[in-house]
py3Dmol code that shows the C-alpha trace and the ligand (Angstrom):
import py3Dmol

protein = """\
ATOM      1  CA  UNK A   1     218.987 -14.144 -31.015  1.00  0.00           C
ATOM      2  CA  UNK A   2     217.085 -13.560 -27.719  1.00  0.00           C
ATOM      3  CA  UNK A   3     216.492 -10.177 -26.109  1.00  0.00           C
ATOM      4  CA  UNK A   4     217.843 -11.444 -22.769  1.00  0.00           C
ATOM      5  CA  UNK A   5     215.931  -8.911 -20.698  1.00  0.00           C
ATOM      6  CA  UNK A   6     213.329  -9.274 -17.962  1.00  0.00           C
ATOM      7  CA  UNK A   7     211.911  -5.750 -18.365  1.00  0.00           C
ATOM      8  CA  UNK A   8     211.543  -2.952 -20.900  1.00  0.00           C
ATOM      9  CA  UNK A   9     211.985   0.307 -19.009  1.00  0.00           C
ATOM     10  CA  UNK A  10     213.674   2.696 -21.422  1.00  0.00           C
ATOM     11  CA  UNK A  11     214.996   2.944 -24.963  1.00  0.00           C
ATOM     12  CA  UNK A  12     218.468   3.819 -23.708  1.00  0.00           C
ATOM     13  CA  UNK A  13     218.943   0.300 -22.344  1.00  0.00           C
ATOM     14  CA  UNK A  14     218.452  -1.228 -25.817  1.00  0.00           C
ATOM     15  CA  UNK A  15     221.337  -1.747 -28.231  1.00  0.00           C
ATOM     16  CA  UNK A  16     220.770  -1.172 -31.942  1.00  0.00           C
ATOM     17  CA  UNK A  17     220.739  -4.967 -32.348  1.00  0.00           C
ATOM     18  CA  UNK A  18     217.984  -5.194 -29.689  1.00  0.00           C
ATOM     19  CA  UNK A  19     215.934  -2.547 -31.515  1.00  0.00           C
ATOM     20  CA  UNK A  20     216.406  -4.323 -34.842  1.00  0.00           C
ATOM     21  CA  UNK A  21     215.338  -7.618 -33.241  1.00  0.00           C
ATOM     22  CA  UNK A  22     212.149  -6.031 -31.842  1.00  0.00           C
ATOM     23  CA  UNK A  23     211.284  -4.322 -35.129  1.00  0.00           C
ATOM     24  CA  UNK A  24     212.001  -7.452 -37.198  1.00  0.00           C
ATOM     25  CA  UNK A  25     209.856  -9.529 -34.817  1.00  0.00           C
ATOM     26  CA  UNK A  26     207.083  -6.926 -35.057  1.00  0.00           C
ATOM     27  CA  UNK A  27     207.172  -7.355 -38.837  1.00  0.00           C
ATOM     28  CA  UNK A  28     206.176 -11.018 -38.389  1.00  0.00           C
ATOM     29  CA  UNK A  29     203.441 -10.128 -35.922  1.00  0.00           C
ATOM     30  CA  UNK A  30     202.094  -7.447 -38.266  1.00  0.00           C
ATOM     31  CA  UNK A  31     201.504 -10.235 -40.775  1.00  0.00           C
ATOM     32  CA  UNK A  32     199.528 -12.082 -38.068  1.00  0.00           C
ATOM     33  CA  UNK A  33     197.395  -8.999 -37.341  1.00  0.00           C
ATOM     34  CA  UNK A  34     196.469  -8.816 -41.033  1.00  0.00           C
ATOM     35  CA  UNK A  35     194.992 -12.335 -41.077  1.00  0.00           C
ATOM     36  CA  UNK A  36     191.284 -13.135 -40.753  1.00  0.00           C
ATOM     37  CA  UNK A  37     192.068 -14.910 -37.488  1.00  0.00           C
ATOM     38  CA  UNK A  38     194.480 -12.529 -35.807  1.00  0.00           C
ATOM     39  CA  UNK A  39     195.624 -14.830 -33.057  1.00  0.00           C
ATOM     40  CA  UNK A  40     198.607 -17.071 -32.269  1.00  0.00           C
ATOM     41  CA  UNK A  41     199.113 -19.308 -29.202  1.00  0.00           C
ATOM     42  CA  UNK A  42     202.478 -17.725 -28.323  1.00  0.00           C
ATOM     43  CA  UNK A  43     201.624 -16.581 -24.774  1.00  0.00           C
ATOM     44  CA  UNK A  44     198.862 -19.094 -23.998  1.00  0.00           C
ATOM     45  CA  UNK A  45     198.684 -19.604 -20.240  1.00  0.00           C
ATOM     46  CA  UNK A  46     200.477 -16.322 -19.474  1.00  0.00           C
ATOM     47  CA  UNK A  47     198.846 -13.408 -17.667  1.00  0.00           C
ATOM     48  CA  UNK A  48     199.380  -9.776 -18.655  1.00  0.00           C
ATOM     49  CA  UNK A  49     198.244  -7.015 -16.275  1.00  0.00           C
ATOM     50  CA  UNK A  50     197.652  -3.434 -17.410  1.00  0.00           C
ATOM     51  CA  UNK A  51     198.225  -1.165 -14.410  1.00  0.00           C
ATOM     52  CA  UNK A  52     197.495   2.371 -15.548  1.00  0.00           C
ATOM     53  CA  UNK A  53     197.690   5.222 -13.038  1.00  0.00           C
ATOM     54  CA  UNK A  54     197.140   7.763 -15.835  1.00  0.00           C
ATOM     55  CA  UNK A  55     194.533   7.947 -18.613  1.00  0.00           C
ATOM     56  CA  UNK A  56     195.298   6.254 -21.923  1.00  0.00           C
ATOM     57  CA  UNK A  57     193.416   5.359 -25.077  1.00  0.00           C
ATOM     58  CA  UNK A  58     196.008   3.971 -27.495  1.00  0.00           C
ATOM     59  CA  UNK A  59     198.611   2.387 -25.230  1.00  0.00           C
ATOM     60  CA  UNK A  60     196.283   0.505 -22.878  1.00  0.00           C
ATOM     61  CA  UNK A  61     194.025  -0.849 -25.596  1.00  0.00           C
ATOM     62  CA  UNK A  62     197.013  -1.662 -27.771  1.00  0.00           C
ATOM     63  CA  UNK A  63     198.667  -3.710 -24.998  1.00  0.00           C
ATOM     64  CA  UNK A  64     195.363  -5.441 -24.270  1.00  0.00           C
ATOM     65  CA  UNK A  65     194.817  -6.315 -27.914  1.00  0.00           C
ATOM     66  CA  UNK A  66     198.447  -7.397 -28.358  1.00  0.00           C
ATOM     67  CA  UNK A  67     198.223  -9.719 -25.340  1.00  0.00           C
ATOM     68  CA  UNK A  68     194.911 -11.173 -26.530  1.00  0.00           C
ATOM     69  CA  UNK A  69     196.335 -11.764 -30.022  1.00  0.00           C
ATOM     70  CA  UNK A  70     199.131 -13.720 -28.339  1.00  0.00           C
ATOM     71  CA  UNK A  71     196.447 -15.747 -26.457  1.00  0.00           C
ATOM     72  CA  UNK A  72     197.447 -14.415 -23.014  1.00  0.00           C
ATOM     73  CA  UNK A  73     194.921 -13.704 -20.265  1.00  0.00           C
ATOM     74  CA  UNK A  74     194.598  -9.948 -19.654  1.00  0.00           C
ATOM     75  CA  UNK A  75     193.644  -8.008 -16.539  1.00  0.00           C
ATOM     76  CA  UNK A  76     192.992  -4.272 -16.681  1.00  0.00           C
ATOM     77  CA  UNK A  77     193.321  -2.644 -13.274  1.00  0.00           C
ATOM     78  CA  UNK A  78     191.276   0.540 -12.981  1.00  0.00           C
ATOM     79  CA  UNK A  79     193.309   2.411 -10.401  1.00  0.00           C
ATOM     80  CA  UNK A  80     190.420   4.783  -9.579  1.00  0.00           C
ATOM     81  CA  UNK A  81     188.290   1.851  -8.328  1.00  0.00           C
ATOM     82  CA  UNK A  82     191.136  -0.093  -6.710  1.00  0.00           C
ATOM     83  CA  UNK A  83     192.536   0.019  -3.169  1.00  0.00           C
ATOM     84  CA  UNK A  84     195.011   2.630  -4.374  1.00  0.00           C
ATOM     85  CA  UNK A  85     192.329   5.163  -3.374  1.00  0.00           C
ATOM     86  CA  UNK A  86     192.586   3.757   0.178  1.00  0.00           C
ATOM     87  CA  UNK A  87     196.282   4.523   0.183  1.00  0.00           C
ATOM     88  CA  UNK A  88     197.818   1.219  -0.962  1.00  0.00           C
ATOM     89  CA  UNK A  89     201.300   1.843  -2.307  1.00  0.00           C
ATOM     90  CA  UNK A  90     202.437   1.173  -5.847  1.00  0.00           C
ATOM     91  CA  UNK A  91     204.689  -1.688  -4.813  1.00  0.00           C
ATOM     92  CA  UNK A  92     202.108  -3.293  -2.505  1.00  0.00           C
ATOM     93  CA  UNK A  93     199.511  -3.066  -5.277  1.00  0.00           C
ATOM     94  CA  UNK A  94     201.855  -4.709  -7.757  1.00  0.00           C
ATOM     95  CA  UNK A  95     202.996  -7.398  -5.279  1.00  0.00           C
ATOM     96  CA  UNK A  96     199.388  -8.376  -4.638  1.00  0.00           C
ATOM     97  CA  UNK A  97     198.732  -8.600  -8.365  1.00  0.00           C
ATOM     98  CA  UNK A  98     201.858 -10.706  -8.775  1.00  0.00           C
ATOM     99  CA  UNK A  99     200.671 -13.009  -5.978  1.00  0.00           C
ATOM    100  CA  UNK A 100     197.885 -13.988  -8.405  1.00  0.00           C
ATOM    101  CA  UNK A 101     200.661 -15.205 -10.751  1.00  0.00           C
ATOM    102  CA  UNK A 102     201.040 -12.416 -13.287  1.00  0.00           C
ATOM    103  CA  UNK A 103     203.794 -12.825 -15.887  1.00  0.00           C
ATOM    104  CA  UNK A 104     203.943  -9.315 -17.384  1.00  0.00           C
ATOM    105  CA  UNK A 105     202.914  -6.029 -15.741  1.00  0.00           C
ATOM    106  CA  UNK A 106     202.460  -3.007 -18.017  1.00  0.00           C
ATOM    107  CA  UNK A 107     202.567   0.219 -16.019  1.00  0.00           C
ATOM    108  CA  UNK A 108     201.817   3.835 -16.775  1.00  0.00           C
ATOM    109  CA  UNK A 109     202.437   6.304 -13.971  1.00  0.00           C
ATOM    110  CA  UNK A 110     202.742  10.073 -13.591  1.00  0.00           C
ATOM    111  CA  UNK A 111     205.969   9.649 -11.593  1.00  0.00           C
ATOM    112  CA  UNK A 112     209.161   9.177 -13.577  1.00  0.00           C
ATOM    113  CA  UNK A 113     210.897   6.054 -12.330  1.00  0.00           C
ATOM    114  CA  UNK A 114     207.788   4.207 -11.093  1.00  0.00           C
ATOM    115  CA  UNK A 115     208.380   1.238 -13.487  1.00  0.00           C
ATOM    116  CA  UNK A 116     211.916   0.836 -12.089  1.00  0.00           C
ATOM    117  CA  UNK A 117     210.523   0.325  -8.575  1.00  0.00           C
ATOM    118  CA  UNK A 118     208.335  -2.508  -9.864  1.00  0.00           C
ATOM    119  CA  UNK A 119     211.090  -4.046 -11.980  1.00  0.00           C
ATOM    120  CA  UNK A 120     213.326  -4.204  -8.910  1.00  0.00           C
ATOM    121  CA  UNK A 121     210.670  -5.559  -6.578  1.00  0.00           C
ATOM    122  CA  UNK A 122     208.905  -8.103  -8.807  1.00  0.00           C
ATOM    123  CA  UNK A 123     209.675 -11.337 -10.617  1.00  0.00           C
ATOM    124  CA  UNK A 124     207.165 -10.442 -13.382  1.00  0.00           C
ATOM    125  CA  UNK A 125     208.427  -8.681 -16.483  1.00  0.00           C
ATOM    126  CA  UNK A 126     207.677  -4.958 -16.248  1.00  0.00           C
ATOM    127  CA  UNK A 127     206.990  -2.801 -19.315  1.00  0.00           C
ATOM    128  CA  UNK A 128     207.063   0.983 -19.053  1.00  0.00           C
ATOM    129  CA  UNK A 129     203.959   2.338 -20.787  1.00  0.00           C
ATOM    130  CA  UNK A 130     204.921   5.939 -19.957  1.00  0.00           C
ATOM    131  CA  UNK A 131     206.396   7.363 -16.740  1.00  0.00           C
ATOM    132  CA  UNK A 132     205.987  11.071 -16.144  1.00  0.00           C
ATOM    133  CA  UNK A 133     208.093  13.166 -18.495  1.00  0.00           C
ATOM    134  CA  UNK A 134     210.709  10.412 -18.669  1.00  0.00           C
ATOM    135  CA  UNK A 135     210.118   7.679 -21.274  1.00  0.00           C
ATOM    136  CA  UNK A 136     207.551   5.801 -23.340  1.00  0.00           C
ATOM    137  CA  UNK A 137     209.719   3.130 -24.957  1.00  0.00           C
ATOM    138  CA  UNK A 138     207.066   1.179 -26.863  1.00  0.00           C
ATOM    139  CA  UNK A 139     205.900   4.439 -28.486  1.00  0.00           C
ATOM    140  CA  UNK A 140     209.468   5.097 -29.643  1.00  0.00           C
ATOM    141  CA  UNK A 141     209.706   1.528 -30.982  1.00  0.00           C
ATOM    142  CA  UNK A 142     206.441   1.786 -32.910  1.00  0.00           C
ATOM    143  CA  UNK A 143     207.598   5.125 -34.304  1.00  0.00           C
ATOM    144  CA  UNK A 144     210.819   3.495 -35.498  1.00  0.00           C
ATOM    145  CA  UNK A 145     208.853   0.571 -36.935  1.00  0.00           C
ATOM    146  CA  UNK A 146     206.607   2.985 -38.847  1.00  0.00           C
ATOM    147  CA  UNK A 147     209.544   5.034 -40.131  1.00  0.00           C
ATOM    148  CA  UNK A 148     211.333   1.897 -41.361  1.00  0.00           C
ATOM    149  CA  UNK A 149     208.127   0.621 -42.960  1.00  0.00           C
ATOM    150  CA  UNK A 150     207.637   3.913 -44.816  1.00  0.00           C
ATOM    151  CA  UNK A 151     211.259   4.735 -45.658  1.00  0.00           C
ATOM    152  CA  UNK A 152     212.799   1.269 -45.882  1.00  0.00           C
ATOM    153  CA  UNK A 153     215.547   2.255 -43.461  1.00  0.00           C
ATOM    154  CA  UNK A 154     216.329   4.169 -40.279  1.00  0.00           C
ATOM    155  CA  UNK A 155     219.918   5.192 -40.954  1.00  0.00           C
ATOM    156  CA  UNK A 156     220.629   8.526 -42.603  1.00  0.00           C
ATOM    157  CA  UNK A 157     217.184  10.073 -42.182  1.00  0.00           C
ATOM    158  CA  UNK A 158     216.572  13.541 -40.752  1.00  0.00           C
ATOM    159  CA  UNK A 159     213.795  13.650 -38.151  1.00  0.00           C
ATOM    160  CA  UNK A 160     212.359  17.020 -37.082  1.00  0.00           C
ATOM    161  CA  UNK A 161     210.644  16.970 -33.681  1.00  0.00           C
ATOM    162  CA  UNK A 162     208.225  19.875 -33.387  1.00  0.00           C
ATOM    163  CA  UNK A 163     206.411  21.045 -30.262  1.00  0.00           C
ATOM    164  CA  UNK A 164     206.796  21.256 -26.506  1.00  0.00           C
ATOM    165  CA  UNK A 165     209.587  18.744 -26.111  1.00  0.00           C
ATOM    166  CA  UNK A 166     210.247  19.705 -22.485  1.00  0.00           C
ATOM    167  CA  UNK A 167     206.987  18.181 -21.286  1.00  0.00           C
ATOM    168  CA  UNK A 168     206.728  15.197 -23.604  1.00  0.00           C
ATOM    169  CA  UNK A 169     207.884  11.704 -22.900  1.00  0.00           C
ATOM    170  CA  UNK A 170     207.610  10.789 -26.594  1.00  0.00           C
ATOM    171  CA  UNK A 171     209.774  13.455 -28.079  1.00  0.00           C
ATOM    172  CA  UNK A 172     207.793  15.434 -25.560  1.00  0.00           C
ATOM    173  CA  UNK A 173     204.435  15.715 -27.236  1.00  0.00           C
ATOM    174  CA  UNK A 174     202.430  17.179 -24.400  1.00  0.00           C
ATOM    175  CA  UNK A 175     201.217  20.726 -24.808  1.00  0.00           C
ATOM    176  CA  UNK A 176     199.402  23.536 -22.960  1.00  0.00           C
ATOM    177  CA  UNK A 177     196.590  21.375 -21.590  1.00  0.00           C
ATOM    178  CA  UNK A 178     198.989  19.299 -19.778  1.00  0.00           C
ATOM    179  CA  UNK A 179     201.511  21.868 -18.594  1.00  0.00           C
ATOM    180  CA  UNK A 180     201.850  22.675 -14.905  1.00  0.00           C
ATOM    181  CA  UNK A 181     202.485  26.282 -15.858  1.00  0.00           C
ATOM    182  CA  UNK A 182     202.082  28.215 -19.069  1.00  0.00           C
ATOM    183  CA  UNK A 183     205.084  28.867 -21.248  1.00  0.00           C
ATOM    184  CA  UNK A 184     202.877  30.498 -23.892  1.00  0.00           C
ATOM    185  CA  UNK A 185     200.323  33.242 -23.280  1.00  0.00           C
ATOM    186  CA  UNK A 186     197.617  31.119 -24.913  1.00  0.00           C
ATOM    187  CA  UNK A 187     196.938  28.271 -27.290  1.00  0.00           C
ATOM    188  CA  UNK A 188     196.724  30.685 -30.247  1.00  0.00           C
ATOM    189  CA  UNK A 189     200.284  31.811 -29.571  1.00  0.00           C
ATOM    190  CA  UNK A 190     201.458  28.190 -29.436  1.00  0.00           C
ATOM    191  CA  UNK A 191     199.631  27.372 -32.644  1.00  0.00           C
ATOM    192  CA  UNK A 192     201.098  30.389 -34.457  1.00  0.00           C
ATOM    193  CA  UNK A 193     204.616  29.307 -33.517  1.00  0.00           C
ATOM    194  CA  UNK A 194     204.437  25.532 -33.832  1.00  0.00           C
ATOM    195  CA  UNK A 195     201.296  24.290 -35.599  1.00  0.00           C
ATOM    196  CA  UNK A 196     202.329  22.131 -38.567  1.00  0.00           C
ATOM    197  CA  UNK A 197     200.457  23.374 -41.623  1.00  0.00           C
ATOM    198  CA  UNK A 198     200.602  22.375 -45.301  1.00  0.00           C
ATOM    199  CA  UNK A 199     202.513  25.582 -45.905  1.00  0.00           C
ATOM    200  CA  UNK A 200     205.128  24.784 -43.253  1.00  0.00           C
ATOM    201  CA  UNK A 201     205.396  21.189 -44.450  1.00  0.00           C
ATOM    202  CA  UNK A 202     206.716  22.538 -47.748  1.00  0.00           C
ATOM    203  CA  UNK A 203     210.032  23.145 -45.930  1.00  0.00           C
ATOM    204  CA  UNK A 204     210.393  19.361 -45.547  1.00  0.00           C
ATOM    205  CA  UNK A 205     211.309  16.929 -48.306  1.00  0.00           C
ATOM    206  CA  UNK A 206     208.526  16.033 -50.752  1.00  0.00           C
ATOM    207  CA  UNK A 207     208.290  12.502 -49.320  1.00  0.00           C
ATOM    208  CA  UNK A 208     208.365  13.554 -45.636  1.00  0.00           C
ATOM    209  CA  UNK A 209     205.901  11.781 -43.352  1.00  0.00           C
ATOM    210  CA  UNK A 210     203.930  13.372 -40.513  1.00  0.00           C
ATOM    211  CA  UNK A 211     203.723  11.414 -37.253  1.00  0.00           C
ATOM    212  CA  UNK A 212     202.164  12.035 -33.833  1.00  0.00           C
ATOM    213  CA  UNK A 213     201.846   9.728 -30.818  1.00  0.00           C
ATOM    214  CA  UNK A 214     198.319  10.957 -30.044  1.00  0.00           C
ATOM    215  CA  UNK A 215     196.158  12.387 -28.731  1.00  0.00           C
ATOM    216  CA  UNK A 216     196.468  15.089 -31.400  1.00  0.00           C
ATOM    217  CA  UNK A 217     195.388  18.641 -30.646  1.00  0.00           C
ATOM    218  CA  UNK A 218     194.123  19.366 -34.160  1.00  0.00           C
ATOM    219  CA  UNK A 219     194.413  23.015 -35.061  1.00  0.00           C
ATOM    220  CA  UNK A 220     196.994  23.577 -32.317  1.00  0.00           C
ATOM    221  CA  UNK A 221     199.759  21.074 -33.064  1.00  0.00           C
ATOM    222  CA  UNK A 222     198.738  19.982 -36.564  1.00  0.00           C
ATOM    223  CA  UNK A 223     196.407  21.724 -38.984  1.00  0.00           C
ATOM    224  CA  UNK A 224     193.216  19.696 -39.684  1.00  0.00           C
ATOM    225  CA  UNK A 225     193.962  20.038 -43.434  1.00  0.00           C
ATOM    226  CA  UNK A 226     196.766  17.496 -42.867  1.00  0.00           C
ATOM    227  CA  UNK A 227     194.568  14.851 -41.200  1.00  0.00           C
ATOM    228  CA  UNK A 228     193.670  13.236 -44.545  1.00  0.00           C
ATOM    229  CA  UNK A 229     196.900  14.145 -46.318  1.00  0.00           C
ATOM    230  CA  UNK A 230     198.924  11.252 -47.775  1.00  0.00           C
ATOM    231  CA  UNK A 231     201.944  12.376 -45.761  1.00  0.00           C
ATOM    232  CA  UNK A 232     200.130  11.755 -42.452  1.00  0.00           C
ATOM    233  CA  UNK A 233     200.690   8.273 -40.954  1.00  0.00           C
ATOM    234  CA  UNK A 234     199.274   8.781 -37.460  1.00  0.00           C
ATOM    235  CA  UNK A 235     196.682   5.983 -37.654  1.00  0.00           C
ATOM    236  CA  UNK A 236     199.265   3.640 -39.177  1.00  0.00           C
ATOM    237  CA  UNK A 237     201.390   4.286 -36.068  1.00  0.00           C
ATOM    238  CA  UNK A 238     198.432   3.079 -33.987  1.00  0.00           C
ATOM    239  CA  UNK A 239     198.030  -0.046 -36.138  1.00  0.00           C
ATOM    240  CA  UNK A 240     201.752  -0.789 -35.842  1.00  0.00           C
ATOM    241  CA  UNK A 241     201.658  -0.328 -32.063  1.00  0.00           C
ATOM    242  CA  UNK A 242     199.822  -3.624 -31.644  1.00  0.00           C
ATOM    243  CA  UNK A 243     202.445  -5.597 -33.616  1.00  0.00           C
ATOM    244  CA  UNK A 244     205.306  -3.878 -31.792  1.00  0.00           C
ATOM    245  CA  UNK A 245     203.787  -4.624 -28.373  1.00  0.00           C
ATOM    246  CA  UNK A 246     203.209  -8.239 -29.395  1.00  0.00           C
ATOM    247  CA  UNK A 247     206.914  -8.411 -30.273  1.00  0.00           C
ATOM    248  CA  UNK A 248     208.015  -6.835 -26.989  1.00  0.00           C
ATOM    249  CA  UNK A 249     205.892  -9.181 -24.847  1.00  0.00           C
ATOM    250  CA  UNK A 250     206.986 -12.217 -26.869  1.00  0.00           C
ATOM    251  CA  UNK A 251     210.687 -11.337 -26.628  1.00  0.00           C
ATOM    252  CA  UNK A 252     210.536 -10.536 -22.898  1.00  0.00           C
ATOM    253  CA  UNK A 253     208.935 -13.932 -22.366  1.00  0.00           C
ATOM    254  CA  UNK A 254     212.075 -15.423 -23.942  1.00  0.00           C
ATOM    255  CA  UNK A 255     212.402 -19.161 -24.426  1.00  0.00           C
ATOM    256  CA  UNK A 256     209.268 -19.777 -22.365  1.00  0.00           C
ATOM    257  CA  UNK A 257     207.167 -18.598 -25.334  1.00  0.00           C
ATOM    258  CA  UNK A 258     206.790 -20.341 -28.669  1.00  0.00           C
ATOM    259  CA  UNK A 259     205.994 -18.267 -31.747  1.00  0.00           C
ATOM    260  CA  UNK A 260     203.892 -19.729 -34.552  1.00  0.00           C
TER     261      UNK A 260
END
"""
ligand_1 = """\
8
CP
N 200.481 7.608 -27.525
C 199.923 7.444 -26.316
O 200.610 7.151 -25.326
O 198.558 7.605 -26.303
P 197.653 7.307 -25.028
O 197.982 8.332 -23.990
O 196.236 7.390 -25.506
O 198.009 5.936 -24.522
"""
view = py3Dmol.view(width=600, height=400)
view.addModel(protein, "pdb")
view.setStyle({"model": 0}, {"cartoon": {"style": "trace"}})
view.addModel(ligand_1, "xyz")
view.setStyle({"model": 1}, {"stick": {}})
view.zoomTo()
view.show()
């Protein structure tokens, strides 16, 4: 069953069958990423462009690695050293990149809705890698993948989302460093109210897992004593992100790509 989509802009546009397809496909690609030679020719000849207007560690490198493991060519555009600083618009920048025959453009932007402008104006597939406080769909997909991997299912589970949800695009994970204005007098106050500690985790089920999209503010959002705890699966989320992004790029490429 194909995904039948040109772009991935938000989770809301995906049906539960679409999500299952992506997660099932990611399962196969996770097997590939566990091999000695972690590469398949699926997107050979395709070009993936990472266009990040905001900083990123996990998402940008994860998309780059995912594209390389699918044998695509990858371009990373450093916006700070591009003609964006001379005033070139988002759409003009993307159109010029597309003129060099890109197939997939991965965009992160501080403005909610920026990926929609590109999806409308370009023939390339556009993947939202985070737009303002709006969405970060591949993070949500890798979270779901990780939950299913750990729990064996998604249905019927209770998920507690803790923190400053208002400002986070992934269950709103951003906190004081990234707020435009302070909703807490200081970080200590935030930590006292919301920091997940071993003691607080006792309110969850014995087999509860602790997840975070990163970057983690240790000691503010999560107590450092939980970093090595068996309940914490934060680095496994990062590992799974590569397989999930391989699946998304493969499925958006549709029949033009051949998995092996
Ligand atoms: N989870 C996430 O989006 O991390 P980065 O900001 O490092 O990409």
